[in-house]
C-alpha positions as CSV (number, residue, x, y, z in Angstrom):
1,M,-0.2,0.0,-0.2
2,A,1.2,3.6,-1.1
3,R,2.2,6.2,1.7
4,P,0.3,9.2,1.7
5,I,1.4,12.5,0.6
6,S,2.5,14.2,4.0
7,A,1.5,18.1,4.0
8,A,5.4,18.9,4.6
9,H,5.7,17.1,1.0
10,G,3.4,19.4,-0.5
11,L,4.6,22.3,1.0
12,R,7.9,21.8,-0.6
13,R,6.7,21.2,-4.2
14,D,5.3,24.6,-3.1
15,E,7.9,25.9,-2.5
16,I,10.5,24.4,-5.3
17,L,7.6,26.1,-7.8
18,N,7.7,29.6,-6.2
19,V,11.8,29.3,-7.3
20,A,11.3,27.4,-10.4
21,A,9.2,30.6,-11.5
22,D,11.7,33.1,-10.4
23,C,14.2,31.2,-12.3
24,F,12.3,30.7,-15.5
25,A,11.6,34.7,-15.4
26,R,14.6,35.6,-14.1
27,Q,16.2,33.2,-17.0
28,S,14.0,32.0,-19.5
29,Y,13.2,28.4,-18.9
30,P,15.8,27.0,-21.7
31,A,18.7,28.5,-19.8
32,T,17.6,27.1,-16.3
33,S,18.8,23.8,-15.3
34,M,17.6,21.3,-12.7
35,N,20.8,22.6,-10.5
36,D,19.9,26.4,-10.9
37,I,16.6,25.5,-9.4
38,A,18.1,23.0,-6.6
39,A,20.8,26.3,-5.9
40,A,18.3,28.9,-5.7
41,G,16.1,26.3,-3.2
42,G,19.4,25.9,-1.7
43,T,18.7,22.0,-2.0
44,S,20.9,19.6,-3.5
45,K,19.8,18.4,-6.6
46,A,19.9,14.4,-5.9
47,R,16.6,16.6,-3.6
48,L,15.1,18.7,-5.8
49,Y,14.9,15.1,-7.6
50,H,13.0,13.3,-5.0
51,Y,10.0,16.5,-5.4
52,Y,10.6,16.4,-9.5
53,E,11.5,14.2,-11.8
54,S,12.4,16.3,-14.6
55,K,12.8,20.0,-15.3
56,E,9.3,19.5,-17.6
57,A,7.5,18.1,-14.9
58,I,8.2,20.9,-12.5
59,L,6.7,23.4,-15.6
60,F,4.2,21.6,-16.2
61,D,2.7,21.2,-12.1
62,L,3.3,25.1,-12.6
63,L,1.4,26.5,-15.2
64,D,-1.5,23.3,-14.3
65,R,-2.1,24.6,-10.8
66,Y,-2.1,28.3,-12.6
67,T,-4.1,27.7,-15.2
68,Q,-6.9,25.8,-12.7
69,K,-6.9,28.7,-10.4
70,L,-7.4,31.3,-13.1
71,L,-10.6,29.4,-14.1
72,V,-11.1,28.6,-9.9
73,I,-11.2,33.2,-10.0
74,I,-14.0,32.9,-12.9
75,G,-16.2,30.6,-11.1
76,Q,-16.1,32.3,-8.0
77,V,-16.8,36.2,-9.9
78,Q,-19.9,34.3,-11.4
79,A,-20.7,32.9,-7.8
80,T,-20.2,36.0,-6.3
81,A,-22.2,38.0,-8.6
82,Q,-25.4,35.5,-8.2
83,R,-24.9,36.4,-4.7
84,K,-25.0,39.9,-4.7
85,G,-27.3,40.0,-8.0
86,L,-24.7,42.2,-10.1
87,D,-25.6,43.1,-13.7
88,E,-24.1,41.8,-16.1
89,R,-21.5,44.7,-16.7
90,A,-20.6,44.9,-13.1
91,T,-19.7,41.2,-13.4
92,L,-17.7,41.8,-15.9
93,H,-15.5,44.3,-14.4
94,E,-15.3,42.1,-10.9
95,L,-13.5,39.8,-13.0
96,V,-11.3,42.3,-14.7
97,R,-10.3,43.1,-11.1
98,A,-10.0,39.6,-10.0
99,F,-7.5,38.9,-12.8
100,L,-5.2,41.8,-12.2
101,C,-5.5,40.9,-8.5
102,E,-4.3,37.4,-9.0
103,Y,-1.3,39.3,-11.7
104,E,0.3,41.0,-9.2
105,T,0.9,38.2,-7.2
106,S,1.5,35.6,-9.9
107,A,3.8,37.6,-12.4
108,T,6.2,35.1,-12.2
109,R,3.9,32.4,-13.3
110,H,2.5,34.3,-15.9
111,A,5.1,34.9,-17.4
112,A,6.7,31.4,-17.6
113,L,2.5,30.9,-19.3
114,L,2.6,33.3,-22.0
115,G,6.5,32.0,-22.8
116,S,6.9,28.6,-21.8
117,T,4.4,26.7,-22.5
118,Q,5.5,25.5,-26.0
119,F,8.4,23.7,-24.0
120,L,5.8,20.7,-22.6
121,G,5.7,17.3,-24.3
122,E,2.4,18.0,-26.7
123,E,-0.3,16.3,-24.2
124,Q,0.7,18.2,-21.6
125,R,1.4,21.2,-24.1
126,E,-3.3,20.4,-25.0
127,I,-4.6,21.0,-21.2
128,I,-2.2,24.0,-20.4
129,L,-3.6,25.3,-23.9
130,N,-6.6,24.4,-23.4
131,R,-7.5,25.3,-20.2
132,E,-5.9,29.0,-21.5
133,R,-8.8,28.5,-24.3
134,D,-11.7,28.0,-21.3
135,V,-9.9,31.2,-19.9
136,V,-10.9,32.8,-23.5
137,S,-14.1,31.5,-24.0
138,A,-15.2,32.6,-20.6
139,V,-13.8,36.6,-21.2
140,T,-15.7,36.5,-24.0
141,R,-18.5,35.9,-22.8
142,F,-18.8,37.7,-20.2
143,L,-18.2,40.7,-22.5
144,R,-20.5,39.4,-25.3
145,R,-22.9,39.6,-22.1
146,A,-21.6,42.8,-20.5
147,Y,-21.9,45.4,-23.7
148,P,-24.5,42.6,-26.0
149,E,-25.0,46.0,-28.3
150,R,-21.3,46.5,-29.2
151,V,-19.4,43.1,-29.0
152,Q,-20.6,40.5,-31.4
153,A,-20.1,36.7,-33.3
154,H,-18.3,39.2,-35.7
155,N,-15.7,41.2,-33.4
156,Q,-16.2,39.6,-30.4
157,T,-12.8,37.5,-30.9
158,A,-10.8,40.5,-31.4
159,I,-12.7,42.4,-28.0
160,A,-11.9,40.0,-26.3
161,M,-8.1,39.6,-27.5
162,T,-7.7,43.3,-27.1
163,L,-8.8,43.0,-23.4
164,F,-6.3,39.9,-22.7
165,G,-3.6,42.3,-24.4
166,M,-4.5,45.3,-21.9
167,I,-4.1,43.1,-19.3
168,N,-2.0,40.2,-20.2
169,W,1.8,41.6,-20.0
170,T,1.1,43.8,-16.7
171,F,4.7,41.7,-15.7
172,T,6.8,43.0,-17.9
173,W,6.3,46.9,-16.6
174,L,3.7,47.4,-13.1
175,R,5.5,46.8,-10.4
176,P,4.3,46.5,-7.0
177,G,4.8,50.0,-5.5
178,G,4.7,52.1,-8.6
179,S,3.1,54.6,-9.0
180,M,0.3,53.3,-10.5
181,S,-1.1,50.0,-8.1
182,Y,-2.5,47.0,-10.2
183,P,-6.5,48.1,-8.6
184,Q,-5.1,51.3,-10.1
185,F,-4.6,49.7,-13.0
186,A,-7.6,47.6,-13.3
187,E,-10.2,50.7,-13.0
188,E,-7.8,52.5,-16.2
189,V,-8.6,49.6,-18.3
190,L,-12.7,49.3,-17.3
191,A,-13.0,53.1,-18.0
192,L,-11.3,52.3,-21.8
193,L,-13.7,49.7,-22.0
194,D,-16.6,51.6,-21.2
195,R,-15.7,54.3,-23.2
196,G,-14.8,52.1,-26.0
197,L,-17.8,49.8,-26.1
198,V,-20.9,51.9,-24.5
199,L,-19.8,55.0,-26.5
200,G,-18.5,52.8,-29.7
201,A,-22.4,51.4,-29.3
202,G,-23.5,54.9,-30.6
203,G,-23.3,56.3,-26.7
204,G,-22.5,60.0,-28.0
205,A,-19.3,61.9,-27.5
206,A,-17.9,62.4,-24.4
């Protein structure tokens, strides 16, 4: 009978993922070795292999957990909106705020998602890509419900990707403690959405 995995084992894996994400962000996934991750985590490579069989296994676990978390955020926002009786536009706005709140503390994970997925094996890569597609599909539905007169079948992909373009690369320039906070940036994004999608639907001039 297999021994149950201890809570300490899970915590140690969490620590390894944090260290690996930092390494991947700092020097890229291809340039990072198991030795680098072990050294950055203050452990030995042999000890690291006790938790993960390869660097690719670390990357997959990192992205697997992160993409699942993004889907959980979507579900949480939907549940909160229903409980509070929010309308469709307010629900979308809460989702954008929730994503940026997560991005603030997950910058290295988000960098790995956008820049390192291609280094996974085919089966694992498809799992992560399908989760990304699920996130995009969900946001597209939120947009169509929030701005039904403006977001329609012919332009929904372009508008959804425009929104992701505004928020997905914040890890490259938006620094915690800088002149603009993540919550402040979220409000700027929402103002641009409203200005473009409400006024663009015939709402008149400012």
